[in-house]
N, C-alpha and C positions, 0 to 999 in steps of 0.2 A: 241289090240296092233298089230301094223303092223309087218309083217314078210317079209323077202326078197322075198319069193315065192309070197306072196300077192301083194307086190309092182310090181314085174315082171308081174304078171297077169294083173295089171292095165295098164302097158305099152303095153302089147300085145293086150289088148282090144282096146286101142286107135289106135294101129297100124292096127287093122281090120276095122276101120272106113274109109269111103271114104276120099280121099285127104291126105294131110300131117298133122298129129296131132302134137301138141307141148305141152310137159309137162315141167313145171318149177320147179326147186328145189331151194328154198331160205333158208337163215339162216345167222347167224352172222359169222364174220371171224373165222376160226378154227373149225366150226361146223361139218365138214366132207362132205360138199356138193359134192365136186369133187370125193371123194372116193366112195360115194354112186352112183353118176352118172356113173362113169366109170365101176363099177361092173354091174349096170343094162344094160348099153350099151353092154358090153361084152356078158352078158347072152342073151339079146334080139337078138344079131347078130347070135348067135348059132341057134336060132329058125327061123330067118327071112332072114339072109344073111347080109353081111357086108355093102352093099350099101343101105339097107332098113332102117338103124338106124344111126343117127348122134348125136354127142355131140357138142353143140355150147356154149362155156363158155362166160359169161358176161365179164370176165377178158380180152378177146380179144379186148374189146372196151375201155380199159384204154387209156387215152390220153398219148402220149409219153412224156418222161421227158422233152424234149426240149420245148414242148407246155406248160407243167405244170410250167416250169420256166418262160416262157413268161407271163403266167397268174398269177404268184406269188402264186401257189398252191402246190408247191413241198413238203411243210411240212405237207400237208393234203392229200397226195396221197392215193387213195382208198375211199375217201369220195364220196357221190353221184354226186357232181358237177365236179368230175375229170374223168368222163366217157363220151364217145360220145353216149349219150342215144338216140338221134334222129337217129343216124346211126344204133344202135342196133334194134330199132323198125322197121326201114325200111328194114333191112336185114331179120327179121322174116317175114315181109309182102312178100318179094320176095320169100322166101322159100315156103310160103303157096300158092303163085300164081302158082308154079310148071311149070314154062315156060322155065327154063334154069338151068344149074348147078350154084349154088350160092357158092362162095368161102368166107367162114367166117374167120375172124382173130382168131388166137390162142394167147396164152400168154406164153412167155418163161421165166420161173421163174429164171433161172440162170443169166439172164441179166435184169430181172424185166421190160421187155418191150413187147408190143404187136407185133405180127408178122402177117402181112397182107397175105391174100390168103392161109392160112395154112390148112383149113378144107373144103373139097368139100362136098356139100350137093346136092345130085342128085334129079332131078325133080320128080322121082317116089319114093322118100323116104317115108316110111310109118309113121315114128315117129321120132321126134327130141326131145332130152332132152337138156334143157338149164338151167344152174345154175348160181346163183349169189346172192349177198347180198340183193339187193334192188328191187327184183321183186314184192314185196308187198307194196312198198312205196307209200303213198298217195300224189303223186306229178304228175302234168300233163305229164311231160316227161316219168316218169316211169310207169304211168298208160297207156300210149300208148304202152309200151312194154307188160304189162300185158294183154292188149286187144288182143294181138296176141297169147296168151297162153291159152290152153284149161283148164288146171288144174295146180294149184301151191301148192306144198308141202312145209312145213317148217321143217327144221332140228333143233331139240331141243337137247341141251347138257348142262351139268353142267358148270357153268362159270369157276370154278377153273380148271377143266380139259381142257376147251377150251383155257384159257389163257396160261396154261403151254404148250400146243401144239403150240400156236402162238409164244411164246418166243423161243421154240426149232426150229421152222421153220425159224425164222429170223436169228438165229445163224447159222443154216445149210447153209443159202444162203448169209452169209458173214458179218453179223453184229456182233460186239462184244456183250458180254452178257449184259453189262450195256446199250448199245445202243438199244438192242432188247427189254429189259424191258421198257425202256423209250418210245420207239415207240409204244409198245402195250398199255401202260398206256395213252399216249397223243394222239394217232391217232386211233389205232384199237378199243379201248374200247368205245370212244364216238360213233364210227360207230356201234359197237355192240349194244349199248343201243338204238340207233335209230332203228336198225333192229328188236330188241326184241319187240318193240312196234307195229310192223306190224304182229306179229304172229297170232293175232286173225282173220286176213283176209284170212288165208290159208285154202285150201280145206281139208288138211290132215296134221297132225303133226307126224313126224317120229323121233325116236331116232336111230341115225346111229350106236351108240355103241351097242344097243340092236339088230339091224338088222344084222350088220356085225361083231360085236365084236369091241374091241378098235381100233380106226383108227390111222394111222401113223401121226407123228408130222407135216408133211408138208401138211396135208389135209386142204382143203379150207373150 
């Protein structure tokens, strides 16, 4: 069973490799991907320095709402085809090339929108952690993302716990309780079932609740 120290040791081992290593953390919505990533990044920076470790979230590659409306996909925001997956793969390639500072987009949950140029990744970065739902998806676009990642972990969690967190998260960020439950049932859960089918492709399965204790409701 994975422990936090064991996972951190894996991160540090990749950081010791030549070039910039990339570790992916996948899992369904609400599985705790961001919580785990942020904890590992913070611990690795203590050992390696702030500029040596970066966190690049898949959520930064959400298409903006204005584009989702144009594409008539606003009611499926968060599905695999609502991300700039080619841009995500291209950014990871730029990071691995180590020729310049690469500015990755972040995601501002208060406004539910991507924010361009929010995360600097320096050319001498030793390791990058990137997390998102679809890193293991068997699809040409997402496979191009996975091709830029050295190792991908899967965050496993009980469905009832994960669903409760998702509902709480949507309420925290502005949805009414009935809207939150409907969004989880109609949008998040179809995505979660899709992601669950990719777990067998992971290099490692991790229980975030076991590693860190129960995560907060807004965990990704």
